[in-house]
KOLVEXKOL-682657 format. One record per residue (C-alpha): residue number from 1; residue in three letters; x, y, z. Coordinates in pm, 1 decimal. Example, Ala and Ser with C-alpha at 12.3 -4.5 7.8 and 13.67 -1.06 7.14 Angstrom:
% KOLVEXKOL-682657
num: 1 residu: ALA x: 1230.0 y: -450.0 z: 780.0
num: 2 residu: SER x: 1367.0 y: -106.0 z: 714.0
//
This chain:
% KOLVEXKOL-682657
num: 1 residu: MET x: 0.0 y: 0.0 z: 0.0
num: 2 residu: ARG x: 278.8 y: 240.3 z: 92.5
num: 3 residu: PHE x: 454.5 y: 169.1 z: -239.1
num: 4 residu: PHE x: 128.3 y: 240.7 z: -424.7
num: 5 residu: VAL x: 89.9 y: 575.2 z: -244.4
num: 6 residu: LEU x: 449.9 y: 671.1 z: -328.4
num: 7 residu: VAL x: 395.1 y: 590.5 z: -695.0
num: 8 residu: LEU x: 80.9 y: 805.8 z: -704.5
num: 9 residu: PHE x: 271.7 y: 1089.5 z: -538.1
num: 10 residu: ALA x: 554.7 y: 1063.6 z: -793.7
num: 11 residu: VAL x: 311.4 y: 1066.5 z: -1086.9
num: 12 residu: SER x: 134.3 y: 1366.3 z: -938.5
num: 13 residu: ALA x: 465.7 y: 1549.5 z: -896.4
num: 14 residu: VAL x: 562.8 y: 1486.4 z: -1258.7
num: 15 residu: ALA x: 224.1 y: 1610.9 z: -1379.4
num: 16 residu: GLN x: 257.6 y: 1921.4 z: -1163.3
num: 17 residu: ALA x: 607.6 y: 1991.1 z: -1301.9
num: 18 residu: SER x: 477.8 y: 1955.9 z: -1656.6
num: 19 residu: ALA x: 188.6 y: 2194.1 z: -1586.4
num: 20 residu: ASP x: 431.4 y: 2451.3 z: -1446.8
num: 21 residu: GLU x: 644.4 y: 2490.0 z: -1759.4
num: 22 residu: ILE x: 601.9 y: 2654.8 z: -2096.4
num: 23 residu: ARG x: 775.9 y: 2472.5 z: -2378.9
num: 24 residu: LEU x: 923.2 y: 2703.0 z: -2641.9
num: 25 residu: GLY x: 993.6 y: 2529.3 z: -2972.9
num: 26 residu: VAL x: 1332.9 y: 2627.1 z: -3114.6
num: 27 residu: HIS x: 1499.5 y: 2547.6 z: -3447.3
num: 28 residu: ASN x: 1833.5 y: 2671.4 z: -3576.3
num: 29 residu: PHE x: 1740.8 y: 3015.4 z: -3710.8
num: 30 residu: PRO x: 1998.8 y: 3263.3 z: -3577.0
num: 31 residu: PRO x: 2023.9 y: 3513.4 z: -3429.4
num: 32 residu: TYR x: 1669.2 y: 3464.8 z: -3297.5
num: 33 residu: PHE x: 1697.2 y: 3088.7 z: -3238.4
num: 34 residu: VAL x: 2039.4 y: 2922.2 z: -3208.9
num: 35 residu: SER x: 2081.5 y: 2546.1 z: -3170.4
num: 36 residu: THR x: 2428.1 y: 2432.1 z: -3064.4
num: 37 residu: GLY x: 2351.6 y: 2058.3 z: -3076.4
num: 38 residu: ASN x: 2322.0 y: 1804.7 z: -2793.6
num: 39 residu: GLY x: 1978.1 y: 1939.8 z: -2709.1
num: 40 residu: HIS x: 2107.7 y: 2287.3 z: -2624.8
num: 41 residu: CYS x: 1934.9 y: 2584.3 z: -2788.5
num: 42 residu: GLY x: 1901.9 y: 2953.4 z: -2714.8
num: 43 residu: GLY x: 1924.3 y: 3283.9 z: -2895.7
num: 44 residu: GLU x: 1781.1 y: 3636.2 z: -2874.3
num: 45 residu: ALA x: 1420.3 y: 3521.5 z: -2897.4
num: 46 residu: VAL x: 1465.6 y: 3261.3 z: -2624.4
num: 47 residu: GLU x: 1611.6 y: 3517.1 z: -2385.0
num: 48 residu: LEU x: 1335.9 y: 3772.3 z: -2451.0
num: 49 residu: THR x: 1055.4 y: 3516.0 z: -2428.8
num: 50 residu: ARG x: 1190.2 y: 3383.5 z: -2100.9
num: 51 residu: SER x: 1218.1 y: 3734.5 z: -1955.9
num: 52 residu: ILE x: 852.6 y: 3805.5 z: -2043.4
num: 53 residu: LEU x: 680.2 y: 3475.7 z: -1959.3
num: 54 residu: GLN x: 885.9 y: 3310.8 z: -1686.7
num: 55 residu: THR x: 783.8 y: 3358.0 z: -1321.9
num: 56 residu: ASP x: 885.3 y: 3209.9 z: -988.9
num: 57 residu: SER x: 632.8 y: 2930.2 z: -1041.8
num: 58 residu: LEU x: 639.5 y: 2898.5 z: -1422.8
num: 59 residu: THR x: 951.1 y: 2796.1 z: -1616.5
num: 60 residu: VAL x: 1015.8 y: 2850.9 z: -1988.6
num: 61 residu: ARG x: 1191.8 y: 2542.5 z: -2127.2
num: 62 residu: THR x: 1333.1 y: 2516.4 z: -2478.4
num: 63 residu: VAL x: 1256.5 y: 2219.9 z: -2702.5
num: 64 residu: CYS x: 1502.5 y: 2186.8 z: -2992.7
num: 65 residu: ALA x: 1371.9 y: 2037.9 z: -3317.8
num: 66 residu: THR x: 1368.2 y: 2087.7 z: -3692.2
num: 67 residu: PRO x: 1097.8 y: 2319.2 z: -3832.0
num: 68 residu: ALA x: 909.0 y: 2027.1 z: -3987.9
num: 69 residu: ARG x: 903.4 y: 1849.4 z: -3652.1
num: 70 residu: LEU x: 799.6 y: 2165.0 z: -3463.7
num: 71 residu: TYR x: 487.5 y: 2208.1 z: -3675.2
num: 72 residu: LYS x: 374.3 y: 1858.6 z: -3572.1
num: 73 residu: MET x: 460.8 y: 1932.9 z: -3208.3
num: 74 residu: LEU x: 247.5 y: 2247.1 z: -3217.3
num: 75 residu: GLN x: -42.3 y: 2039.2 z: -3343.0
num: 76 residu: SER x: -7.2 y: 1781.2 z: -3065.1
num: 77 residu: GLY x: 70.2 y: 2031.4 z: -2790.1
num: 78 residu: GLU x: 420.0 y: 1895.6 z: -2727.7
num: 79 residu: VAL x: 538.1 y: 2257.1 z: -2752.4
num: 80 residu: ASP x: 335.5 y: 2557.9 z: -2639.3
num: 81 residu: LEU x: 472.5 y: 2818.1 z: -2876.7
num: 82 residu: THR x: 737.2 y: 2909.6 z: -3130.5
num: 83 residu: ILE x: 798.7 y: 3195.2 z: -3376.4
num: 84 residu: ASN x: 702.4 y: 3165.4 z: -3741.8
num: 85 residu: ILE x: 546.1 y: 3347.7 z: -4034.2
num: 86 residu: LYS x: 169.5 y: 3310.6 z: -4077.0
num: 87 residu: GLN x: 186.4 y: 3182.9 z: -4434.1
num: 88 residu: THR x: 362.7 y: 2848.2 z: -4371.8
num: 89 residu: GLN x: 127.6 y: 2582.9 z: -4506.9
num: 90 residu: ALA x: 254.9 y: 2315.0 z: -4267.2
num: 91 residu: LEU x: 134.5 y: 2508.6 z: -3960.6
num: 92 residu: PRO x: -177.5 y: 2368.8 z: -3792.7
num: 93 residu: ALA x: -484.9 y: 2562.4 z: -3907.3
num: 94 residu: ASP x: -603.5 y: 2651.2 z: -3555.6
num: 95 residu: VAL x: -287.3 y: 2801.8 z: -3403.8
num: 96 residu: SER x: -303.6 y: 3147.1 z: -3246.0
num: 97 residu: PHE x: -80.6 y: 3434.9 z: -3357.2
num: 98 residu: VAL x: 17.4 y: 3705.0 z: -3110.2
num: 99 residu: ALA x: 28.5 y: 4064.9 z: -3229.4
num: 100 residu: PRO x: 242.1 y: 4265.4 z: -3278.9
num: 101 residu: PRO x: 487.9 y: 4062.2 z: -3490.3
num: 102 residu: TYR x: 810.9 y: 3942.1 z: -3337.0
num: 103 residu: VAL x: 1030.3 y: 4058.1 z: -3627.3
num: 104 residu: GLN x: 1017.6 y: 4146.9 z: -3996.3
num: 105 residu: LEU x: 1221.5 y: 3909.6 z: -4214.0
num: 106 residu: SER x: 1377.2 y: 3975.7 z: -4554.3
num: 107 residu: LEU x: 1344.2 y: 3681.9 z: -4793.2
num: 108 residu: VAL x: 1626.8 y: 3674.7 z: -5047.7
num: 109 residu: LEU x: 1744.9 y: 3458.0 z: -5333.9
num: 110 residu: LEU x: 2122.4 y: 3429.1 z: -5349.3
num: 111 residu: THR x: 2292.9 y: 3282.3 z: -5653.9
num: 112 residu: HIS x: 2647.8 y: 3152.2 z: -5688.5
num: 113 residu: GLY x: 2801.1 y: 3233.3 z: -6027.3
num: 114 residu: ALA x: 3042.6 y: 2938.4 z: -6044.2
num: 115 residu: ALA x: 2780.7 y: 2682.5 z: -5946.3
num: 116 residu: VAL x: 2524.2 y: 2826.2 z: -6187.5
num: 117 residu: ALA x: 2770.7 y: 2788.7 z: -6474.1
num: 118 residu: ARG x: 2854.5 y: 2430.5 z: -6371.1
num: 119 residu: GLU x: 2506.1 y: 2288.6 z: -6322.6
num: 120 residu: LYS x: 2275.8 y: 2192.3 z: -6608.9
num: 121 residu: GLN x: 1972.4 y: 2231.3 z: -6383.9
num: 122 residu: PRO x: 2001.6 y: 2506.0 z: -6119.1
num: 123 residu: THR x: 1960.7 y: 2389.0 z: -5760.4
num: 124 residu: ILE x: 1842.3 y: 2577.7 z: -5453.5
num: 125 residu: ALA x: 1934.9 y: 2499.1 z: -5094.5
num: 126 residu: ALA x: 1638.0 y: 2558.2 z: -4862.6
num: 127 residu: ILE x: 1480.8 y: 2450.9 z: -4532.7
num: 128 residu: ARG x: 1261.9 y: 2140.3 z: -4539.6
num: 129 residu: GLY x: 902.7 y: 2228.1 z: -4452.7
num: 130 residu: PHE x: 929.7 y: 2595.7 z: -4552.7
num: 131 residu: ASP x: 725.6 y: 2711.7 z: -4852.9
num: 132 residu: TYR x: 868.7 y: 3066.4 z: -4825.2
num: 133 residu: HIS x: 542.1 y: 3251.5 z: -4881.3
num: 134 residu: GLY x: 481.7 y: 3075.9 z: -5213.5
num: 135 residu: GLN x: 831.7 y: 3135.4 z: -5351.5
num: 136 residu: ARG x: 921.1 y: 2765.5 z: -5340.1
num: 137 residu: GLN x: 649.6 y: 2682.2 z: -5592.1
num: 138 residu: GLN x: 731.9 y: 2978.1 z: -5816.5
num: 139 residu: LEU x: 1100.0 y: 2886.1 z: -5831.8
num: 140 residu: SER x: 1019.4 y: 2519.1 z: -5893.2
num: 141 residu: ASP x: 796.2 y: 2625.6 z: -6182.4
num: 142 residu: SER x: 1080.7 y: 2833.0 z: -6327.4
num: 143 residu: GLY x: 1313.9 y: 2529.5 z: -6342.2
num: 144 residu: TYR x: 1494.9 y: 2516.2 z: -6007.9
num: 145 residu: SER x: 1543.9 y: 2186.0 z: -5826.1
num: 146 residu: PHE x: 1533.5 y: 2206.3 z: -5446.3
num: 147 residu: ILE x: 1784.8 y: 2053.8 z: -5205.2
num: 148 residu: ASP x: 1605.5 y: 2046.0 z: -4869.0
num: 149 residu: LEU x: 1807.0 y: 2069.8 z: -4547.8
num: 150 residu: PRO x: 1696.7 y: 2041.2 z: -4182.1
num: 151 residu: ASP x: 1754.9 y: 2405.5 z: -4084.3
num: 152 residu: SER x: 1871.7 y: 2747.8 z: -4202.0
num: 153 residu: ILE x: 2242.1 y: 2703.4 z: -4128.5
num: 154 residu: SER x: 2259.8 y: 2365.1 z: -4304.7
num: 155 residu: ALA x: 2115.2 y: 2532.5 z: -4614.5
num: 156 residu: VAL x: 2358.8 y: 2823.6 z: -4589.1
num: 157 residu: GLU x: 2656.5 y: 2586.6 z: -4560.9
num: 158 residu: MET x: 2540.6 y: 2389.4 z: -4864.8
num: 159 residu: PHE x: 2536.4 y: 2711.6 z: -5066.8
num: 160 residu: ILE x: 2860.8 y: 2858.7 z: -4927.7
num: 161 residu: LYS x: 3047.5 y: 2537.3 z: -5018.9
num: 162 residu: GLY x: 2922.7 y: 2566.7 z: -5377.5
num: 163 residu: ARG x: 2709.5 y: 2252.6 z: -5361.0
num: 164 residu: SER x: 2400.3 y: 2440.3 z: -5477.5
num: 165 residu: SER x: 2374.4 y: 2714.6 z: -5733.5
num: 166 residu: ALA x: 2131.8 y: 2917.8 z: -5524.4
num: 167 residu: LEU x: 2008.2 y: 2970.8 z: -5170.2
num: 168 residu: LEU x: 1653.6 y: 3066.0 z: -5073.2
num: 169 residu: THR x: 1685.0 y: 3214.0 z: -4728.1
num: 170 residu: TYR x: 1574.6 y: 3472.4 z: -4480.9
num: 171 residu: GLU x: 1861.8 y: 3714.8 z: -4467.6
num: 172 residu: ALA x: 1924.4 y: 3722.1 z: -4091.3
num: 173 residu: PRO x: 2057.8 y: 3361.8 z: -4060.3
num: 174 residu: PHE x: 2278.0 y: 3409.4 z: -4367.1
num: 175 residu: ASN x: 2433.7 y: 3728.5 z: -4229.4
num: 176 residu: TYR x: 2476.2 y: 3564.8 z: -3888.4
num: 177 residu: TYR x: 2668.0 y: 3275.5 z: -4046.5
num: 178 residu: LEU x: 2899.0 y: 3512.0 z: -4236.3
num: 179 residu: GLN x: 2969.9 y: 3706.7 z: -3916.8
num: 180 residu: GLN x: 3037.6 y: 3393.9 z: -3709.8
num: 181 residu: GLN x: 3274.0 y: 3254.6 z: -3973.2
num: 182 residu: ALA x: 3435.5 y: 3594.2 z: -4038.6
num: 183 residu: LEU x: 3345.3 y: 3562.1 z: -4407.2
num: 184 residu: PRO x: 3280.7 y: 3859.0 z: -4636.0
num: 185 residu: PHE x: 2978.9 y: 3872.0 z: -4866.0
num: 186 residu: ALA x: 3155.1 y: 3739.1 z: -5175.8
num: 187 residu: SER x: 3136.6 y: 3957.6 z: -5486.4
num: 188 residu: HIS x: 3028.4 y: 3660.9 z: -5698.5
num: 189 residu: TYR x: 2706.3 y: 3613.7 z: -5498.0
num: 190 residu: GLN x: 2407.0 y: 3782.0 z: -5654.7
num: 191 residu: ARG x: 2132.4 y: 3892.9 z: -5413.7
num: 192 residu: ARG x: 1766.5 y: 3946.8 z: -5504.0
num: 193 residu: LEU x: 1513.3 y: 4060.8 z: -5244.9
num: 194 residu: LEU x: 1194.7 y: 3859.4 z: -5296.0
num: 195 residu: ASP x: 974.1 y: 3972.1 z: -5008.2
num: 196 residu: THR x: 955.8 y: 4111.5 z: -4656.3
num: 197 residu: ILE x: 744.7 y: 3903.1 z: -4418.9
num: 198 residu: ASP x: 645.0 y: 3942.3 z: -4054.5
num: 199 residu: ALA x: 708.9 y: 3654.1 z: -3813.6
num: 200 residu: TYR x: 489.6 y: 3612.0 z: -3503.8
num: 201 residu: TYR x: 470.2 y: 3422.9 z: -3179.8
num: 202 residu: VAL x: 262.5 y: 3114.1 z: -3266.1
num: 203 residu: VAL x: 75.3 y: 2941.9 z: -2981.3
num: 204 residu: SER x: -43.9 y: 2581.2 z: -2993.9
num: 205 residu: PRO x: -421.7 y: 2533.0 z: -2969.9
num: 206 residu: GLN x: -345.8 y: 2245.1 z: -2730.1
num: 207 residu: SER x: -141.6 y: 2458.3 z: -2489.8
num: 208 residu: LYS x: -272.3 y: 2470.5 z: -2131.7
num: 209 residu: HIS x: -106.3 y: 2811.0 z: -2107.5
num: 210 residu: LEU x: -256.9 y: 2960.3 z: -2424.7
num: 211 residu: GLY x: -447.6 y: 3233.5 z: -2238.7
num: 212 residu: TYR x: -153.5 y: 3326.6 z: -2015.6
num: 213 residu: ILE x: 93.4 y: 3336.3 z: -2306.5
num: 214 residu: SER x: -124.7 y: 3552.7 z: -2530.6
num: 215 residu: THR x: -232.1 y: 3792.3 z: -2254.1
num: 216 residu: THR x: 117.3 y: 3834.5 z: -2110.4
num: 217 residu: LEU x: 284.8 y: 3893.2 z: -2447.2
num: 218 residu: ASN x: 13.3 y: 4140.9 z: -2548.6
num: 219 residu: HIS x: 42.6 y: 4327.7 z: -2220.0
num: 220 residu: TYR x: 421.0 y: 4349.6 z: -2253.3
num: 221 residu: ALA x: 395.8 y: 4486.4 z: -2609.2
num: 222 residu: GLU x: 135.1 y: 4744.9 z: -2507.5
num: 223 residu: THR x: 331.4 y: 4854.5 z: -2201.8
num: 224 residu: GLU x: 653.6 y: 4891.6 z: -2401.5
num: 225 residu: GLN x: 464.7 y: 5040.8 z: -2701.5
num: 226 residu: LEU x: 624.0 y: 4791.7 z: -2939.9
num: 227 residu: SER x: 570.0 y: 4764.7 z: -3313.4
num: 228 residu: TYR x: 785.8 y: 4450.4 z: -3309.8
num: 229 residu: PHE x: 908.4 y: 4245.0 z: -3014.9
num: 230 residu: SER x: 1259.4 y: 4234.1 z: -3162.6
num: 231 residu: HIS x: 1421.7 y: 4575.7 z: -3182.4
//
C-alpha cells in the first residue's frame, strides 16, 4: 500500500512539473533561435521570451527540433509556442498568432556564379518544410530543383560550399553565419530581395497556457509600445 501511495505521489509530482512549464519550440534560425547541438538551444528570442513569460512558479523550457518536426509538435501540444510566419502551409490551421509581430524578415534569393555555370539544372538549398510565402512553388515552376536541409544554417553551408547554385533564405541567418565565420559577402554572390514578411509568436491550440501566453505577451507589447518584439 505504501509503495502504491508513493507511486501516485511521484506521478502527481511529474504532472505538476509539466503543468508549471512553458515549452518554447526552437529550431536553428539565428540570431533569434540558435541550436548548438546536444539538445542545447538559445538565442535572442529565447532570452526575450523567457524574460517576459517566466515567473517564480512557471519555467520557460526550450525544445530543440527541426521546423518540420515543430509544426507537428504544435499540433499535438508537445510545444506551447514558437515563432514563425503566418503563411507556412505546414502550420496547424487553428494556431493562435500574437500581435504585434516578433520581427520582420527579408526573404532573399542568393545565386552563386560558379555553381550556376557548372550545373545543367540550377539547384536551390532551402529549409525542409518551408514554402517561403509561395516562392518555393514559383522557383520550382521556373526550373529550379530544391535541395532540402533540416535548418537554415545547413542550407547556408550547402550554398557557401558551392554545392548548390542558389540559396533561398531569410537574410538574418545568412548574415549571422557570415559574421560567425568571419566571411565577407563574396562579390560573386548575386542577391535578389523577394519579399519582406512578418514573423509572429505562434501558440499551440493544445497549450494549457494559451491564455496566459497571449495575454502576457500582449500586455508586454502594449506597455513597451512595441511595433515589433525584436528591436
